[in-house]
Structure formats: structure tokens, C-alpha cells
N, C-alpha and C positions, 0 to 999 in steps of 0.2 A: 232216792225222790222217794216221797211219800205218794200214794196211790189216791184216788178220789172215792169221796162214799156216796152213796145214796142219801139227797136232802132234799130234804120239799121248798122247792122255790115260791113265798111269798110276795115277792117285793123286787125289785127294780134291781139293788144291791144286791139282791142274793143270785139274781144272772149275771151278772156282771160278775163277783164273788167266783162261783162258778168257770164262767167263762176262763174267766183270766187263769183260776187254778188250773184248769185243761191247756191251757199255748202250746207251755212248753210237750207233755204229754200229746197232744194232735203236733205237733213239727219232728217230735219222733217217728210218730207210725211216719209220718209222711218221707219222713227222710231215707225209713228201713225200708218201707214199698218202692221205693226211686230208685233206692242201693242194689234193689232184688234181694233184702236182708228179710229176714223172717222174724215180724215184731214182738217183742218179750212180751208172754201171756199176765203178765203186769201192766202194762199198755192198756193191752185187751182188755182186762177185769175193768180198770177206772175206765174207758171208753166206756162200757157198757153200764156202769153204774151213772155215766152224763148221761147217756141215750134215755136209760129212765127214767132219769129225774126230770128231764126234759116234757119225755111223755105225759108224765103225771101229773100235769096244771092241767088239772077240770078245764074239760068242753063248754059246752051251752050250743046250741044250734049247730050243730056242726063247726064249729071255732075253741078257741081257748078264750074264755072268760077273761073279759077286759078289768076286770079287779082281780084276776093272780096271774095277768100274761102281761110280763111288761113290752111287749113293744106296741099296745094300743092306746098305751094316757095314764097319768099319773095322777091319787088325787093328791088335792089340795093337802097341806102335814097342816096348815091349820085347822084340818074337819078331816080329821082321816075317813068320815061314814058317811061323805058328799060323792054329788057324784065325779065322774071323773073326765078330767080334765082332755079337753083336747090334745092329740099327739104332739100339736109343735108349742104346745103351753102348758 
């Protein structure tokens, strides 16, 4: 199985792609821990890259910048430089 490299998250699509790519690795790590087995070093390296990618999202005023962090809302695709839309909208 291919590992996860460090990536720059710019969009919600980037975030979900990274989470999807890590799903199997996270499951395998948890299964190994629950079985009392050692977690493979490749999985640990990939999860470390995942964490670094998430932590690299820029922060502003103690929180993640809304235009870079997928949890705060989206920009209207017709006006990508415009204001953020509410998370529910």
C-alpha cells in the first residue's frame, strides 16, 4: 500500500482526499494497537506526514484561517476571491 506524503491543504477537496487516503492506514494502526501488535513503521511515517499536513494549515488570531481551513465555510465558486459563505450555505 502506498504511503501518504506531506501535502499542502488549500481546499475542502484537498482535505477530504487526504482523509480518504488515510482511512485504511488509520484502521490498520488501530487494529494493530487493539491486537497488541506493533504498528508498522510505514504506517507511522504516513500518519506523521498526515499530521504535519494538517498542522501546516495557516493560523490567524489563534485559529485556522477560514479561507484555508475547510471547516469554516466555502467561497462561492463563481467568485473565488469573494467572502466566505456560512458553513451551512
